[in-house]
PDB file of N, CA, C, O and CB in Angstrom:
ATOM      1  N   UNK A   1      95.985  77.810 206.187  1.00  0.00           N
ATOM      2  CA  UNK A   1      95.706  78.743 205.081  1.00  0.00           C
ATOM      3  C   UNK A   1      96.592  80.049 205.951  1.00  0.00           C
ATOM      4  O   UNK A   1      96.786  80.379 207.121  1.00  0.00           O
ATOM      5  CB  UNK A   1      93.753  78.997 204.677  1.00  0.00           C
ATOM      6  N   UNK A   2      96.930  80.475 204.715  1.00  0.00           N
ATOM      7  CA  UNK A   2      97.991  81.782 205.200  1.00  0.00           C
ATOM      8  C   UNK A   2      96.966  83.104 205.907  1.00  0.00           C
ATOM      9  O   UNK A   2      95.780  83.336 205.676  1.00  0.00           O
ATOM     10  CB  UNK A   2      98.983  82.536 203.495  1.00  0.00           C
ATOM     11  N   UNK A   3      97.686  83.648 206.601  1.00  0.00           N
ATOM     12  CA  UNK A   3      96.953  85.006 207.212  1.00  0.00           C
ATOM     13  C   UNK A   3      96.619  86.034 205.725  1.00  0.00           C
ATOM     14  O   UNK A   3      97.421  86.966 205.798  1.00  0.00           O
ATOM     15  CB  UNK A   3      98.261  85.974 208.539  1.00  0.00           C
ATOM     16  N   UNK A   4      96.263  86.099 205.199  1.00  0.00           N
ATOM     17  CA  UNK A   4      95.952  87.408 204.122  1.00  0.00           C
ATOM     18  C   UNK A   4      95.210  88.659 205.057  1.00  0.00           C
ATOM     19  O   UNK A   4      94.530  88.534 206.075  1.00  0.00           O
ATOM     20  CB  UNK A   4      94.677  86.840 202.666  1.00  0.00           C
ATOM     21  N   UNK A   5      95.494  89.561 204.523  1.00  0.00           N
ATOM     22  CA  UNK A   5      94.780  91.120 204.806  1.00  0.00           C
ATOM     23  C   UNK A   5      94.237  91.779 203.652  1.00  0.00           C
ATOM     24  O   UNK A   5      94.037  92.931 203.268  1.00  0.00           O
ATOM     25  CB  UNK A   5      95.826  92.220 205.372  1.00  0.00           C
ATOM     26  N   UNK A   6      94.087  90.675 203.274  1.00  0.00           N
ATOM     27  CA  UNK A   6      93.055  91.395 201.359  1.00  0.00           C
ATOM     28  C   UNK A   6      91.919  91.391 201.554  1.00  0.00           C
ATOM     29  O   UNK A   6      91.445  90.397 202.104  1.00  0.00           O
ATOM     30  CB  UNK A   6      93.004  90.422 199.687  1.00  0.00           C
ATOM     31  N   UNK A   7      90.932  92.651 201.129  1.00  0.00           N
ATOM     32  CA  UNK A   7      89.896  92.091 201.238  1.00  0.00           C
ATOM     33  C   UNK A   7      89.110  91.077 200.037  1.00  0.00           C
ATOM     34  O   UNK A   7      89.827  90.589 199.164  1.00  0.00           O
ATOM     35  CB  UNK A   7      89.275  93.098 201.593  1.00  0.00           C
ATOM     36  N   UNK A   8      87.796  90.820 200.034  1.00  0.00           N
ATOM     37  CA  UNK A   8      87.347  89.683 199.092  1.00  0.00           C
ATOM     38  C   UNK A   8      87.543  90.250 197.755  1.00  0.00           C
ATOM     39  O   UNK A   8      87.972  89.794 196.695  1.00  0.00           O
ATOM     40  CB  UNK A   8      85.790  89.188 199.299  1.00  0.00           C
ATOM     41  N   UNK A   9      86.877  91.940 198.323  1.00  0.00           N
ATOM     42  CA  UNK A   9      86.848  92.283 196.703  1.00  0.00           C
ATOM     43  C   UNK A   9      88.325  92.620 195.902  1.00  0.00           C
ATOM     44  O   UNK A   9      88.350  93.009 194.734  1.00  0.00           O
ATOM     45  CB  UNK A   9      85.874  93.703 196.516  1.00  0.00           C
ATOM     46  N   UNK A  10      89.521  92.408 196.712  1.00  0.00           N
ATOM     47  CA  UNK A  10      90.954  92.729 196.360  1.00  0.00           C
ATOM     48  C   UNK A  10      91.285  91.064 195.716  1.00  0.00           C
ATOM     49  O   UNK A  10      91.680  90.817 194.576  1.00  0.00           O
ATOM     50  CB  UNK A  10      92.050  93.342 197.959  1.00  0.00           C
ATOM     51  N   UNK A  11      91.031  90.191 196.673  1.00  0.00           N
ATOM     52  CA  UNK A  11      91.380  88.787 195.872  1.00  0.00           C
ATOM     53  C   UNK A  11      90.532  88.422 194.795  1.00  0.00           C
ATOM     54  O   UNK A  11      90.957  87.777 193.837  1.00  0.00           O
ATOM     55  CB  UNK A  11      91.326  87.573 196.767  1.00  0.00           C
ATOM     56  N   UNK A  12      88.923  88.938 194.938  1.00  0.00           N
ATOM     57  CA  UNK A  12      88.552  88.258 193.220  1.00  0.00           C
ATOM     58  C   UNK A  12      88.914  89.232 192.823  1.00  0.00           C
ATOM     59  O   UNK A  12      88.046  89.131 191.956  1.00  0.00           O
ATOM     60  CB  UNK A  12      87.012  87.794 192.526  1.00  0.00           C
ATOM     61  N   UNK A  13      89.617  90.611 192.471  1.00  0.00           N
ATOM     62  CA  UNK A  13      90.338  91.153 191.398  1.00  0.00           C
ATOM     63  C   UNK A  13      91.393  90.474 190.948  1.00  0.00           C
ATOM     64  O   UNK A  13      91.706  90.430 189.758  1.00  0.00           O
ATOM     65  CB  UNK A  13      90.744  92.299 191.650  1.00  0.00           C
ATOM     66  N   UNK A  14      92.158  89.760 192.109  1.00  0.00           N
ATOM     67  CA  UNK A  14      93.231  89.146 191.830  1.00  0.00           C
ATOM     68  C   UNK A  14      93.007  87.771 190.591  1.00  0.00           C
ATOM     69  O   UNK A  14      93.618  87.432 189.577  1.00  0.00           O
ATOM     70  CB  UNK A  14      93.743  88.730 193.281  1.00  0.00           C
ATOM     71  N   UNK A  15      91.927  87.315 191.248  1.00  0.00           N
ATOM     72  CA  UNK A  15      91.383  86.382 190.966  1.00  0.00           C
ATOM     73  C   UNK A  15      91.246  86.137 189.404  1.00  0.00           C
ATOM     74  O   UNK A  15      91.512  85.108 188.784  1.00  0.00           O
ATOM     75  CB  UNK A  15      90.339  86.457 191.648  1.00  0.00           C
ATOM     76  N   UNK A  16      90.784  87.291 188.950  1.00  0.00           N
ATOM     77  CA  UNK A  16      90.398  88.102 187.660  1.00  0.00           C
ATOM     78  C   UNK A  16      91.346  88.099 186.990  1.00  0.00           C
ATOM     79  O   UNK A  16      91.216  87.470 185.940  1.00  0.00           O
ATOM     80  CB  UNK A  16      89.985  89.427 187.736  1.00  0.00           C
ATOM     81  N   UNK A  17      92.264  88.547 187.161  1.00  0.00           N
ATOM     82  CA  UNK A  17      93.588  88.783 186.916  1.00  0.00           C
ATOM     83  C   UNK A  17      94.410  87.576 186.217  1.00  0.00           C
ATOM     84  O   UNK A  17      94.840  87.468 185.069  1.00  0.00           O
ATOM     85  CB  UNK A  17      94.165  89.147 188.199  1.00  0.00           C
ATOM     86  N   UNK A  18      94.472  86.665 187.391  1.00  0.00           N
ATOM     87  CA  UNK A  18      95.284  85.320 187.036  1.00  0.00           C
ATOM     88  C   UNK A  18      94.448  85.082 186.107  1.00  0.00           C
ATOM     89  O   UNK A  18      95.187  84.881 185.143  1.00  0.00           O
ATOM     90  CB  UNK A  18      95.519  84.073 188.105  1.00  0.00           C
ATOM     91  N   UNK A  19      93.153  84.944 185.672  1.00  0.00           N
ATOM     92  CA  UNK A  19      92.362  83.845 184.885  1.00  0.00           C
ATOM     93  C   UNK A  19      92.545  84.803 183.538  1.00  0.00           C
ATOM     94  O   UNK A  19      92.782  84.247 182.466  1.00  0.00           O
ATOM     95  CB  UNK A  19      90.511  83.409 185.492  1.00  0.00           C
ATOM     96  N   UNK A  20      92.447  86.055 183.598  1.00  0.00           N
ATOM     97  CA  UNK A  20      92.680  86.421 181.961  1.00  0.00           C
ATOM     98  C   UNK A  20      94.113  86.360 181.508  1.00  0.00           C
ATOM     99  O   UNK A  20      94.630  86.463 180.395  1.00  0.00           O
ATOM    100  CB  UNK A  20      92.193  87.968 181.590  1.00  0.00           C
ATOM    101  N   UNK A  21      94.612  86.154 182.756  1.00  0.00           N
ATOM    102  CA  UNK A  21      96.245  85.977 181.790  1.00  0.00           C
ATOM    103  C   UNK A  21      96.636  84.361 181.929  1.00  0.00           C
ATOM    104  O   UNK A  21      97.769  84.014 181.597  1.00  0.00           O
ATOM    105  CB  UNK A  21      97.885  87.104 182.664  1.00  0.00           C
ATOM    106  N   UNK A  22      95.888  83.592 182.316  1.00  0.00           N
ATOM    107  CA  UNK A  22      95.698  82.125 182.364  1.00  0.00           C
ATOM    108  C   UNK A  22      95.073  82.166 180.353  1.00  0.00           C
ATOM    109  O   UNK A  22      95.574  81.809 179.286  1.00  0.00           O
ATOM    110  CB  UNK A  22      94.210  81.510 184.017  1.00  0.00           C
ATOM    111  N   UNK A  23      93.937  82.728 180.730  1.00  0.00           N
ATOM    112  CA  UNK A  23      93.414  82.510 179.283  1.00  0.00           C
ATOM    113  C   UNK A  23      93.961  83.349 177.898  1.00  0.00           C
ATOM    114  O   UNK A  23      93.507  83.230 176.760  1.00  0.00           O
ATOM    115  CB  UNK A  23      91.939  82.815 179.396  1.00  0.00           C
ATOM    116  N   UNK A  24      94.913  84.104 178.281  1.00  0.00           N
ATOM    117  CA  UNK A  24      95.598  84.706 177.475  1.00  0.00           C
ATOM    118  C   UNK A  24      96.805  83.336 176.797  1.00  0.00           C
ATOM    119  O   UNK A  24      97.123  82.917 175.684  1.00  0.00           O
ATOM    120  CB  UNK A  24      96.216  86.085 178.353  1.00  0.00           C
ATOM    121  N   UNK A  25      97.032  83.142 177.718  1.00  0.00           N
ATOM    122  CA  UNK A  25      98.188  81.781 177.685  1.00  0.00           C
ATOM    123  C   UNK A  25      97.984  80.807 176.982  1.00  0.00           C
ATOM    124  O   UNK A  25      98.813  80.342 176.200  1.00  0.00           O
ATOM    125  CB  UNK A  25      98.417  81.058 178.866  1.00  0.00           C
ATOM    126  N   UNK A  26      96.189  80.116 177.278  1.00  0.00           N
ATOM    127  CA  UNK A  26      95.955  79.536 176.282  1.00  0.00           C
ATOM    128  C   UNK A  26      95.770  79.847 175.175  1.00  0.00           C
ATOM    129  O   UNK A  26      96.337  79.238 174.268  1.00  0.00           O
ATOM    130  CB  UNK A  26      95.368  79.081 176.419  1.00  0.00           C
ATOM    131  N   UNK A  27      95.003  80.789 174.954  1.00  0.00           N
ATOM    132  CA  UNK A  27      94.879  81.219 173.300  1.00  0.00           C
ATOM    133  C   UNK A  27      96.038  81.251 172.579  1.00  0.00           C
ATOM    134  O   UNK A  27      95.848  81.004 171.389  1.00  0.00           O
ATOM    135  CB  UNK A  27      94.330  82.615 173.043  1.00  0.00           C
ATOM    136  N   UNK A  28      97.389  81.511 172.936  1.00  0.00           N
ATOM    137  CA  UNK A  28      98.918  81.642 172.304  1.00  0.00           C
ATOM    138  C   UNK A  28      98.750  80.082 172.106  1.00  0.00           C
ATOM    139  O   UNK A  28      98.288  79.583 171.080  1.00  0.00           O
ATOM    140  CB  UNK A  28     100.467  82.322 173.431  1.00  0.00           C
ATOM    141  N   UNK A  29      99.313  79.151 173.555  1.00  0.00           N
ATOM    142  CA  UNK A  29      99.475  77.577 173.133  1.00  0.00           C
ATOM    143  C   UNK A  29      98.393  77.484 171.641  1.00  0.00           C
ATOM    144  O   UNK A  29      98.763  77.504 170.467  1.00  0.00           O
ATOM    145  CB  UNK A  29      98.806  76.325 174.701  1.00  0.00           C
ATOM    146  N   UNK A  30      97.430  77.412 172.009  1.00  0.00           N
ATOM    147  CA  UNK A  30      96.158  77.116 170.991  1.00  0.00           C
ATOM    148  C   UNK A  30      96.277  77.445 169.598  1.00  0.00           C
ATOM    149  O   UNK A  30      95.875  76.886 168.577  1.00  0.00           O
ATOM    150  CB  UNK A  30      94.935  77.872 171.391  1.00  0.00           C
ATOM    151  N   UNK A  31      97.172  78.882 169.892  1.00  0.00           N
ATOM    152  CA  UNK A  31      97.052  79.397 168.202  1.00  0.00           C
ATOM    153  C   UNK A  31      98.839  78.537 167.544  1.00  0.00           C
ATOM    154  O   UNK A  31      99.234  78.040 166.489  1.00  0.00           O
ATOM    155  CB  UNK A  31      97.062  81.959 168.074  1.00  0.00           C
ATOM    156  N   UNK A  32      99.373  78.778 168.821  1.00  0.00           N
ATOM    157  CA  UNK A  32     100.654  77.730 168.321  1.00  0.00           C
ATOM    158  C   UNK A  32     100.668  76.641 167.961  1.00  0.00           C
ATOM    159  O   UNK A  32     101.410  76.239 167.065  1.00  0.00           O
ATOM    160  CB  UNK A  32     101.472  77.458 169.037  1.00  0.00           C
ATOM    161  N   UNK A  33      99.985  76.055 168.484  1.00  0.00           N
ATOM    162  CA  UNK A  33     100.149  74.464 168.549  1.00  0.00           C
ATOM    163  C   UNK A  33      98.320  74.081 167.458  1.00  0.00           C
ATOM    164  O   UNK A  33      97.629  73.070 167.581  1.00  0.00           O
ATOM    165  CB  UNK A  33     100.205  73.733 170.908  1.00  0.00           C
ATOM    166  N   UNK A  34      98.120  74.962 166.768  1.00  0.00           N
ATOM    167  CA  UNK A  34      96.844  74.548 165.669  1.00  0.00           C
ATOM    168  C   UNK A  34      97.501  73.751 164.320  1.00  0.00           C
ATOM    169  O   UNK A  34      98.620  73.767 163.808  1.00  0.00           O
ATOM    170  CB  UNK A  34      95.951  76.167 165.023  1.00  0.00           C
ATOM    171  N   UNK A  35      96.745  73.332 164.135  1.00  0.00           N
ATOM    172  CA  UNK A  35      96.739  72.511 162.761  1.00  0.00           C
ATOM    173  C   UNK A  35      97.463  73.537 162.028  1.00  0.00           C
ATOM    174  O   UNK A  35      98.627  73.184 161.837  1.00  0.00           O
ATOM    175  CB  UNK A  35      95.171  72.074 162.034  1.00  0.00           C
ATOM    176  N   UNK A  36      97.227  74.523 161.616  1.00  0.00           N
ATOM    177  CA  UNK A  36      97.482  75.725 160.278  1.00  0.00           C
ATOM    178  C   UNK A  36      98.777  75.875 161.155  1.00  0.00           C
ATOM    179  O   UNK A  36      99.752  75.318 160.652  1.00  0.00           O
ATOM    180  CB  UNK A  36      96.194  77.468 159.928  1.00  0.00           C
ATOM    181  N   UNK A  37      98.945  76.337 162.037  1.00  0.00           N
ATOM    182  CA  UNK A  37     100.123  76.996 162.302  1.00  0.00           C
ATOM    183  C   UNK A  37     101.628  75.929 162.255  1.00  0.00           C
ATOM    184  O   UNK A  37     102.788  76.288 162.053  1.00  0.00           O
ATOM    185  CB  UNK A  37      99.833  77.683 163.789  1.00  0.00           C
ATOM    186  N   UNK A  38     101.170  74.736 162.481  1.00  0.00           N
ATOM    187  CA  UNK A  38     101.870  73.743 162.357  1.00  0.00           C
ATOM    188  C   UNK A  38     102.609  73.344 161.050  1.00  0.00           C
ATOM    189  O   UNK A  38     103.830  73.306 160.893  1.00  0.00           O
ATOM    190  CB  UNK A  38     101.141  72.914 162.728  1.00  0.00           C
ATOM    191  N   UNK A  39     101.454  72.999 159.965  1.00  0.00           N
ATOM    192  CA  UNK A  39     101.482  72.871 158.927  1.00  0.00           C
ATOM    193  C   UNK A  39     102.707  74.292 158.784  1.00  0.00           C
ATOM    194  O   UNK A  39     103.917  74.087 158.699  1.00  0.00           O
ATOM    195  CB  UNK A  39      99.966  72.768 158.300  1.00  0.00           C
ATOM    196  N   UNK A  40     102.054  75.757 158.781  1.00  0.00           N
ATOM    197  CA  UNK A  40     102.927  76.750 158.301  1.00  0.00           C
ATOM    198  C   UNK A  40     104.332  76.699 158.237  1.00  0.00           C
ATOM    199  O   UNK A  40     105.167  77.077 157.416  1.00  0.00           O
ATOM    200  CB  UNK A  40     102.714  77.702 158.901  1.00  0.00           C
ATOM    201  N   UNK A  41     104.375  75.990 159.591  1.00  0.00           N
ATOM    202  CA  UNK A  41     105.875  76.078 160.267  1.00  0.00           C
ATOM    203  C   UNK A  41     106.469  75.091 159.884  1.00  0.00           C
ATOM    204  O   UNK A  41     107.653  75.122 160.219  1.00  0.00           O
ATOM    205  CB  UNK A  41     106.037  76.094 161.750  1.00  0.00           C
ATOM    206  N   UNK A  42     106.049  73.815 159.072  1.00  0.00           N
ATOM    207  CA  UNK A  42     106.942  72.769 157.993  1.00  0.00           C
ATOM    208  C   UNK A  42     107.123  73.030 156.978  1.00  0.00           C
ATOM    209  O   UNK A  42     107.990  72.446 156.327  1.00  0.00           O
ATOM    210  CB  UNK A  42     106.570  71.620 157.683  1.00  0.00           C
ATOM    211  N   UNK A  43     105.981  74.507 156.206  1.00  0.00           N
ATOM    212  CA  UNK A  43     105.792  74.118 154.782  1.00  0.00           C
ATOM    213  C   UNK A  43     106.901  75.508 154.723  1.00  0.00           C
ATOM    214  O   UNK A  43     107.443  75.769 153.648  1.00  0.00           O
ATOM    215  CB  UNK A  43     103.918  74.072 153.908  1.00  0.00           C
ATOM    216  N   UNK A  44     107.104  76.125 155.620  1.00  0.00           N
ATOM    217  CA  UNK A  44     107.736  77.525 155.451  1.00  0.00           C
ATOM    218  C   UNK A  44     109.552  77.361 154.421  1.00  0.00           C
ATOM    219  O   UNK A  44     109.991  77.830 153.371  1.00  0.00           O
ATOM    220  CB  UNK A  44     107.970  78.209 157.454  1.00  0.00           C
ATOM    221  N   UNK A  45     109.984  76.603 155.310  1.00  0.00           N
ATOM    222  CA  UNK A  45     111.234  76.623 155.002  1.00  0.00           C
ATOM    223  C   UNK A  45     111.043  75.928 154.069  1.00  0.00           C
ATOM    224  O   UNK A  45     111.762  76.581 153.312  1.00  0.00           O
ATOM    225  CB  UNK A  45     112.183  76.297 155.836  1.00  0.00           C
ATOM    226  N   UNK A  46     110.604  74.973 153.324  1.00  0.00           N
ATOM    227  CA  UNK A  46     110.161  74.536 151.918  1.00  0.00           C
ATOM    228  C   UNK A  46     110.347  75.808 150.675  1.00  0.00           C
ATOM    229  O   UNK A  46     110.996  76.066 149.661  1.00  0.00           O
ATOM    230  CB  UNK A  46     108.450  74.074 152.073  1.00  0.00           C
ATOM    231  N   UNK A  47     109.385  76.305 151.478  1.00  0.00           N
ATOM    232  CA  UNK A  47     108.500  77.523 150.396  1.00  0.00           C
ATOM    233  C   UNK A  47     109.698  78.628 150.449  1.00  0.00           C
ATOM    234  O   UNK A  47     109.531  79.467 149.564  1.00  0.00           O
ATOM    235  CB  UNK A  47     106.614  78.345 151.174  1.00  0.00           C
ATOM    236  N   UNK A  48     110.748  78.839 151.165  1.00  0.00           N
ATOM    237  CA  UNK A  48     111.990  79.831 151.317  1.00  0.00           C
ATOM    238  C   UNK A  48     113.260  78.735 150.683  1.00  0.00           C
ATOM    239  O   UNK A  48     114.348  79.271 150.473  1.00  0.00           O
ATOM    240  CB  UNK A  48     112.279  80.416 153.275  1.00  0.00           C
ATOM    241  N   UNK A  49     113.165  77.624 150.461  1.00  0.00           N
ATOM    242  CA  UNK A  49     114.185  76.861 149.676  1.00  0.00           C
ATOM    243  C   UNK A  49     113.938  77.094 148.243  1.00  0.00           C
ATOM    244  O   UNK A  49     114.783  77.429 147.413  1.00  0.00           O
ATOM    245  CB  UNK A  49     114.156  75.337 149.976  1.00  0.00           C
ATOM    246  N   UNK A  50     112.553  76.856 148.026  1.00  0.00           N
ATOM    247  CA  UNK A  50     112.284  76.552 146.619  1.00  0.00           C
ATOM    248  C   UNK A  50     112.015  78.067 145.822  1.00  0.00           C
ATOM    249  O   UNK A  50     112.106  78.172 144.599  1.00  0.00           O
ATOM    250  CB  UNK A  50     110.894  75.465 146.536  1.00  0.00           C
ATOM    251  N   UNK A  51     111.766  78.893 146.480  1.00  0.00           N
ATOM    252  CA  UNK A  51     111.905  80.740 145.925  1.00  0.00           C
ATOM    253  C   UNK A  51     113.351  80.806 145.771  1.00  0.00           C
ATOM    254  O   UNK A  51     113.809  80.932 144.636  1.00  0.00           O
ATOM    255  CB  UNK A  51     111.346  82.208 147.245  1.00  0.00           C
ATOM    256  N   UNK A  52     114.239  80.726 146.930  1.00  0.00           N
ATOM    257  CA  UNK A  52     115.559  80.839 147.073  1.00  0.00           C
ATOM    258  C   UNK A  52     116.101  80.295 145.080  1.00  0.00           C
ATOM    259  O   UNK A  52     116.725  80.962 144.255  1.00  0.00           O
ATOM    260  CB  UNK A  52     116.101  79.620 148.685  1.00  0.00           C
ATOM    261  N   UNK A  53     115.486  78.812 144.955  1.00  0.00           N
ATOM    262  CA  UNK A  53     116.235  78.162 143.980  1.00  0.00           C
ATOM    263  C   UNK A  53     115.688  78.630 142.851  1.00  0.00           C
ATOM    264  O   UNK A  53     116.319  78.484 141.805  1.00  0.00           O
ATOM    265  CB  UNK A  53     116.263  76.735 144.040  1.00  0.00           C
ATOM    266  N   UNK A  54     114.601  79.185 142.842  1.00  0.00           N
ATOM    267  CA  UNK A  54     113.504  79.736 141.580  1.00  0.00           C
ATOM    268  C   UNK A  54     114.406  81.548 141.285  1.00  0.00           C
ATOM    269  O   UNK A  54     114.569  82.158 140.228  1.00  0.00           O
ATOM    270  CB  UNK A  54     111.154  79.922 142.470  1.00  0.00           C
ATOM    271  N   UNK A  55     114.666  81.788 142.199  1.00  0.00           N
ATOM    272  CA  UNK A  55     115.675  83.524 142.064  1.00  0.00           C
ATOM    273  C   UNK A  55     117.102  83.123 141.899  1.00  0.00           C
ATOM    274  O   UNK A  55     117.952  84.006 141.779  1.00  0.00           O
ATOM    275  CB  UNK A  55     115.675  84.741 143.757  1.00  0.00           C
ATOM    276  N   UNK A  56     117.378  82.075 141.885  1.00  0.00           N
ATOM    277  CA  UNK A  56     118.893  81.628 141.371  1.00  0.00           C
ATOM    278  C   UNK A  56     118.727  80.954 139.695  1.00  0.00           C
ATOM    279  O   UNK A  56     119.374  81.172 138.671  1.00  0.00           O
ATOM    280  CB  UNK A  56     119.609  80.210 142.623  1.00  0.00           C
ATOM    281  N   UNK A  57     118.074  80.455 139.856  1.00  0.00           N
ATOM    282  CA  UNK A  57     117.651  79.754 138.361  1.00  0.00           C
ATOM    283  C   UNK A  57     117.280  81.218 137.248  1.00  0.00           C
ATOM    284  O   UNK A  57     117.781  81.429 136.144  1.00  0.00           O
ATOM    285  CB  UNK A  57     115.881  78.515 138.624  1.00  0.00           C
ATOM    286  N   UNK A  58     116.617  81.766 137.724  1.00  0.00           N
ATOM    287  CA  UNK A  58     116.380  83.094 137.010  1.00  0.00           C
ATOM    288  C   UNK A  58     117.623  84.122 136.684  1.00  0.00           C
ATOM    289  O   UNK A  58     117.980  84.491 135.565  1.00  0.00           O
ATOM    290  CB  UNK A  58     115.397  83.855 137.884  1.00  0.00           C
ATOM    291  N   UNK A  59     118.149  84.461 137.867  1.00  0.00           N
ATOM    292  CA  UNK A  59     119.425  84.785 137.351  1.00  0.00           C
ATOM    293  C   UNK A  59     120.015  84.139 136.910  1.00  0.00           C
ATOM    294  O   UNK A  59     120.429  84.870 136.010  1.00  0.00           O
ATOM    295  CB  UNK A  59     120.108  85.167 137.889  1.00  0.00           C
ATOM    296  N   UNK A  60     120.691  82.830 136.689  1.00  0.00           N
ATOM    297  CA  UNK A  60     121.295  82.345 136.114  1.00  0.00           C
ATOM    298  C   UNK A  60     120.989  82.409 134.450  1.00  0.00           C
ATOM    299  O   UNK A  60     121.609  83.022 133.581  1.00  0.00           O
ATOM    300  CB  UNK A  60     121.313  81.346 136.750  1.00  0.00           C
ATOM    301  N   UNK A  61     119.682  81.462 134.327  1.00  0.00           N
ATOM    302  CA  UNK A  61     119.273  81.738 133.485  1.00  0.00           C
ATOM    303  C   UNK A  61     118.080  82.911 132.576  1.00  0.00           C
ATOM    304  O   UNK A  61     117.186  82.671 131.764  1.00  0.00           O
ATOM    305  CB  UNK A  61     119.255  80.892 133.587  1.00  0.00           C
ATOM    306  N   UNK A  62     118.295  83.456 132.828  1.00  0.00           N
ATOM    307  CA  UNK A  62     117.561  85.028 132.455  1.00  0.00           C
ATOM    308  C   UNK A  62     116.034  84.800 132.869  1.00  0.00           C
ATOM    309  O   UNK A  62     115.784  83.785 133.520  1.00  0.00           O
ATOM    310  CB  UNK A  62     117.641  85.534 130.522  1.00  0.00           C
ATOM    311  N   UNK A  63     115.006  85.666 132.539  1.00  0.00           N
ATOM    312  CA  UNK A  63     113.685  85.378 132.943  1.00  0.00           C
ATOM    313  C   UNK A  63     112.879  85.200 131.679  1.00  0.00           C
ATOM    314  O   UNK A  63     111.691  85.522 131.658  1.00  0.00           O
ATOM    315  CB  UNK A  63     113.116  86.474 133.853  1.00  0.00           C
ATOM    316  N   UNK A  64     113.480  84.707 130.648  1.00  0.00           N
ATOM    317  CA  UNK A  64     112.968  83.698 129.435  1.00  0.00           C
ATOM    318  C   UNK A  64     112.310  82.502 129.484  1.00  0.00           C
ATOM    319  O   UNK A  64     112.797  81.459 129.919  1.00  0.00           O
ATOM    320  CB  UNK A  64     113.907  83.293 128.750  1.00  0.00           C
ATOM    321  N   UNK A  65     111.288  82.630 129.075  1.00  0.00           N
ATOM    322  CA  UNK A  65     110.265  81.458 129.499  1.00  0.00           C
ATOM    323  C   UNK A  65     111.126  80.300 128.870  1.00  0.00           C
ATOM    324  O   UNK A  65     111.515  80.406 127.706  1.00  0.00           O
ATOM    325  CB  UNK A  65     108.502  81.581 128.803  1.00  0.00           C
ATOM    326  N   UNK A  66     111.468  79.039 129.740  1.00  0.00           N
ATOM    327  CA  UNK A  66     112.269  77.763 128.783  1.00  0.00           C
ATOM    328  C   UNK A  66     111.347  77.046 128.100  1.00  0.00           C
ATOM    329  O   UNK A  66     111.701  76.370 127.134  1.00  0.00           O
ATOM    330  CB  UNK A  66     113.115  76.594 129.628  1.00  0.00           C
ATOM    331  N   UNK A  67     109.804  77.104 128.583  1.00  0.00           N
ATOM    332  CA  UNK A  67     109.029  76.065 128.531  1.00  0.00           C
ATOM    333  C   UNK A  67     108.033  76.512 127.693  1.00  0.00           C
ATOM    334  O   UNK A  67     107.040  75.805 127.518  1.00  0.00           O
ATOM    335  CB  UNK A  67     108.605  75.582 129.760  1.00  0.00           C
ATOM    336  N   UNK A  68     108.174  77.819 127.024  1.00  0.00           N
ATOM    337  CA  UNK A  68     107.312  78.085 125.713  1.00  0.00           C
ATOM    338  C   UNK A  68     107.196  77.520 124.403  1.00  0.00           C
ATOM    339  O   UNK A  68     108.184  77.068 123.825  1.00  0.00           O
ATOM    340  CB  UNK A  68     107.519  79.112 125.376  1.00  0.00           C
ATOM    341  N   UNK A  69     106.198  77.519 123.962  1.00  0.00           N
ATOM    342  CA  UNK A  69     105.757  76.338 122.517  1.00  0.00           C
ATOM    343  C   UNK A  69     106.746  76.995 121.545  1.00  0.00           C
ATOM    344  O   UNK A  69     107.128  76.444 120.513  1.00  0.00           O
ATOM    345  CB  UNK A  69     103.751  76.394 121.710  1.00  0.00           C
ATOM    346  N   UNK A  70     106.979  77.732 121.790  1.00  0.00           N
ATOM    347  CA  UNK A  70     108.151  79.060 120.184  1.00  0.00           C
ATOM    348  C   UNK A  70     108.793  78.580 119.980  1.00  0.00           C
ATOM    349  O   UNK A  70     109.388  79.223 119.115  1.00  0.00           O
ATOM    350  CB  UNK A  70     109.077  80.535 120.207  1.00  0.00           C
ATOM    351  N   UNK A  71     109.567  77.199 120.231  1.00  0.00           N
ATOM    352  CA  UNK A  71     111.204  76.956 120.237  1.00  0.00           C
ATOM    353  C   UNK A  71     111.458  76.270 118.815  1.00  0.00           C
ATOM    354  O   UNK A  71     112.598  75.946 118.480  1.00  0.00           O
ATOM    355  CB  UNK A  71     111.792  75.831 121.629  1.00  0.00           C
TER     356      UNK A  71
END
């Protein structure tokens, strides 16, 4: 054990700060690796691709409803 000149109160405060930091880190990891987060990470690129493709289609074909029953 190293020679420590801190008071027990100082050591307890440091432990509490470390504990709070670990809690924050753990919460962040739980959020990052939650089912919802992983599903969002996987689906977002596909959503961006389909949104872009739909925008391109509208730009090239116009905004008219090509599937209307009025043909």
